[in-house]
N, C-alpha and C positions, 0 to 999 in steps of 0.2 A: 413650509412643505411638511406634512408629518410624514411618517411609513407609513402608512395606510394610503395615501394618496400616489406615494412614490411607488407603493407596492402595483395598485390600480394601474399606472401608466406605463410601469416597464411590462405588465403581463399584455397591456394592447399592442406597445410596441413591437415584442416579439409573438403576438398572436400565438401563444400557447396557454392552456388555461393549468392552473396547479393541479396535481395530482393529490391524494386523500391524505397525503402528509402534508401540505401545504406548499409543496418544492414543483419549482420548472425547471425543466429540463431543457436546455437549449445548448447550442453551439456555445463555446469557450468564446467573449469578445477580447481576451486576450490571445490566446494559442491559436484560436481557431478550431481545437479539439471539437469533432463533429457531434452532436446527442445521437445517441443510438440505443435503441429498445431493452430494456433489462439490465440497463449500464448506467451507473452514475460518473462521468468525466466532468460538468458543472451545471449548476442547480443554485437556485436562489430563492429563496423565503422573506419572509416578512424581516428577517432579524440580519439579512444579507446574504454572499453570497459566495462560494468555493469553486475552483477548479483544482478536482485531483490529480491533473496532469503536469498543469508548470506550476502548481502551487499557491497562485496568487487569489489574494480575498478579498472583497468587496463591503464597503457599508452599501446600503441601497440607495443614500445619495450619490455616494463614488460612481457606482456602476449607472447611473442613472447619469450623472454627468458625461462618463466614459462613451456611453452609447448615444447620446446625442438625444436625450428624451428634455434635460433639463440643460440649461448654461449653467456654465463655471460658478457664474455671478447672480446666479438665480435667489430673489428675495425668499427668507427663510420659512415666510409664512405665504398661504396658501391665496391668490386670489380673487378665485374662482368663486361666485355663487355658492352656499354651502350646500342649496338643495342640487345644484346640479355636479356635485362630487361624487360620484358614485362609488359603491361599496362594492366589495365582494365579500360575503363573511361564507367562508368556506365550513363545512360539515366536514372538520378534519377527524380523520382516526384517531382517538384516546392511543398511544402508546405503551403497552403492558409493559409491566417489568416483569422480566423473568426471573426466577429465582435459583440460584444454581442447584437446586434440588431436581428442578425440573429438567435443566440442562445436564446434571447427572444421568437421567432417566434416560434420556434421548442417545446420551453415548454409550449405555448399557446395549442399548439396541443394537447401533453400529458397528458397537467391538465384536457383537458376533454374528453377525453378516458371514453367510456360508463363503461366500467368494470372496471375502476379505483381501484374502494373500493373493489372489491371482490377477485381483483390478488393482492392487498397490505396484505388485510389479512390473505390468505395464506401463505404469507410469514411473518409476523410480529406484534404485537399489536401496531398499531398507531392512535391513537385519530384523529378525520377527523379535529378538527380545528388545532393541528400540521400539517398534511397533507397539508391542506390549507398553514398554515405561512410558511413551507418550501418548499412547490410549488411541493409534489412531483407527479409522473406523472407515464402515462403506454404508451408505443409507441414504433417503431422501426425506423431506418434510411432508408431513400429513396431505393430500391434498384439501385445499382451500385451509390450510393454517395460516393463521395472519402475519407469521415468522417469516417467511418466503413464497415468491409466487412461482419461485423453479420448483415442481414434483420429480425433476428426473433424479436419479440414482448419481451421486456423488462420492469423491472421497473427503473423508470429515477427518479434521488437525483440531481438537478440542483445545480453547483457549482457556489456560490454569492457572491461576497466579500461586506465587509463592507459600501462600498460605492454605492452598487445595481450593480455593474459590472457584468454580468453573466458570466463567464470564460468556460463555458461548462458543462461537465455531467457525473456524474457515472451512468455506470446502470449494473443492476442486473438481471440474467434469472429468468424464474418467477419460484414460490415453486410450490409444490407437482404436481398436476394433471392438474391444471389449463388449458386446451387447449390440452393440449399435447406438450405445447410452449418448454416447460425445456427440453423434450427429445430431439424435432427437432433440439436447440440447443446446447446442449450439443452430438449429433449423428453427427452434424456438425464442432465438434473440435473449438467450440467458447469458451472462458474465463467465469467462471460464475461474476465476477466483469470484467466491462473495461469501458475505458472511449473513446469515438470518437477522430478522429484526429481534431486535435485544439484546443483542452480543454489546459485548463493551471492549473494548481493543486494548491490547496491552504490546510488550516488546516481550514476543517470542522468544523464550531462552532467557529474559532478561535475570535472570537470578544469575546469572555470571556476574553481573556489576552489581544489583539491588534487591532489594526485597520490598513487599509491599503490593499492593492492589496495580499497578503498575507495571508487576514484571513476572513474567510468564514464567512458572518451574522449569528447572533443567535437571537434564541425568546427574548423578550422584557421583559418576566415573573419572573427572576430571577437578583435579585442585582451582582454588580461587585464581583470576588471572592473577599476574603482577607485574611488573616493570619491565620485562621482557616478553609479555605475551603480546599475539598480533592478536587484534581483534577486528574479525570478520563483521560486517556491518551489510546485510542483503536483505532482500525484500523477501521470501516467502518463509516457510517458517520450516518446509522439508531441504530447502537448501542449507538453512541453519543446521540444522541435525545431521546431514552428508557431510559439511564442510569439519565439523569435530571429530565423526566417525570415522572420518580417513586422517585428518591431522592435527586433532587433537592434541594428543598426548604428545606425539611424536616430534610434532613442530612446536609445539607450546602456543596451540593457537585454538580461539574460543570464537564463539557466532553467538548473532543476535540477529531477527528479523524483525523490520519495523512494519511488515502487513500493508505497507503504502510509501510509493517513492516521497510523497509531500508528509510524511508523518515522522516528527520528532519533538520529543519533550527535551527542553532545556533542562530540566531535573537529570534527563541520562544525562548531559554534557559534564555535567558536573561532578555525576557518580564516576565518569569514565577520567576526569581529570585528578579527582583526587586517588585513584588506582596505579594513575601513570603508566598505564599500557598501553601501546599504538595501536593505532585503528586505520584498516583498511573498508574504505567505502565498497562494496561491490556490486552495484545494479546494476541489470541488465546491460547489453551493449546496443541500447535505443536511445531518443532524444532525450525523453525524458528521465530516464535512470541514469545512467554514467554519460551519455552524451551521444555516444559512436563515431566521433569525429568526424571527418570531411563527411564521408558517406551518411553519415548519421543526421548531419543536419540539411544535407542533400535530399535522401528522403522524406525530411519533414515538411522542407519548405516544398516540398512536390505535391503534396496534400494540403496544407494548411499557408495561409498567407504572410505567416509573422514568426520569426525563429525566436528558442525560448532558451534558456538558460537553463542546461541539464541540472535535478536534483542533487546528483550525486556531487556536483564540484559546487551547488552553495552548500549542501552539509557538510563537505571538507574545509572549507573558508571559514565556516562559523566553526568548525570545532577549531583550525588552527587561532581565528581571533582570541578562541577561550582558554590558549595555550595549551590545546590536545595535539599531541603530537599523531598528525593521520595525514592519509595520503589518498589516492584514487585509481582505484584499478585498474591500468591499459591495457585497452582489449587487442591492441596493435592489428593484426590483421586479420581478426575472427570474423566472422559473419556478424551482420547485425542480426538482432534478437536472441545473439548467445546470453545465455546466463551461467551462474556459477554449476547450478543442477547439472546443465549437459556435460559441463569438463568432468566434475565427479566421476557422472556414469561413463562418458565415453573417454576420459585422457584423465584416468585420477595421477599420474606422476607429472604430468605438465601442471596441475592447479599452483602450486606455491611457487615456481618460475616464473609466474604472472605478475606476484607481488612485488613489489618492488621495496627493498631494504633500506633504500636510501632514503628516507623520510623527511620529505622537503621542509622550509621553513615559511614557504609562500606559495601558491598556484596559482598562478596566471591564463584561468580559463584554460582554451582547450590546442592540442595542435592538431595538426592537420590528418597523422596518421593514426592518432589513440583519443582518446578521450580528453585527456587533459596535460597541460604543458607543466611537468615539476621539476622547478626549478630546485638544485642543488649547490 
């Protein structure tokens, strides 16, 4: 049975038609994360499927087996009469490649918005000098633009590599009551963080560990990391900026943002291993991030039928296996959904107190109180 037949059967099974990109968005078969309008948690196409919450990937055949569309030992050749094998020919939207020059032009507009400083201050504390250096902005993509269905005003963060090429943007809903934009965006079902179509992701602030198109440019105010450096791995770009702003020079800390808890490149592992620095994975205090301990597990299972392994735990174990000195931020008694940025904003002096300086040779899952059990 070829992929066209499998894709066709999976569409029938889920009862959801592909979108204009040929993607089908449904609840994740592994972790149960529900499909939501304007957000991509799990989707599959003619190439296979992937969940951005639990990090599980499937070939079409594996997906068809897991959801019961075909049996494990199903024959590779479809025995149905060919005339009866229905095909769905999707009129998929051609994915246009956006040039760096086009992204730069958008960035100029966003950076010149008159309310930029006010909107950013409502979200996080970012000094004006750093905001200008990282070219933070405020704006929205034109209505009807193929780049994004969301035309609401958003905070914008350009993704610029170490050669100065702009690969796109990460955009966030407006915080607080600023202009009512956040409420309008959420009411429309649009994601809190999104990247417009054509964006190519990279390791934000990645110049701390490497050069090239996979590594985002970093400010030049700090020297390169060494064996005594603690490298924070966080989720969103502003958290990376703030961690370095507060502790970069004083505590020999550097920070990079993966832009997603399921995103990691083995090349980044090798670069870190060569540097020899210590790594602290500081994803958010929830089940998909660092886990949230027993409370995170309980909250997840209350809404989903199956537990998942936190992506922070998976990343730390991956790094340890590669010979990198890594550990997990233990959030202890902090509330679920707490992130690094909240601590920087609300309790600057306590951020580094949470970092475990005894980097363990092994991590064994989780503890009941925190996000992981560090074996020293």
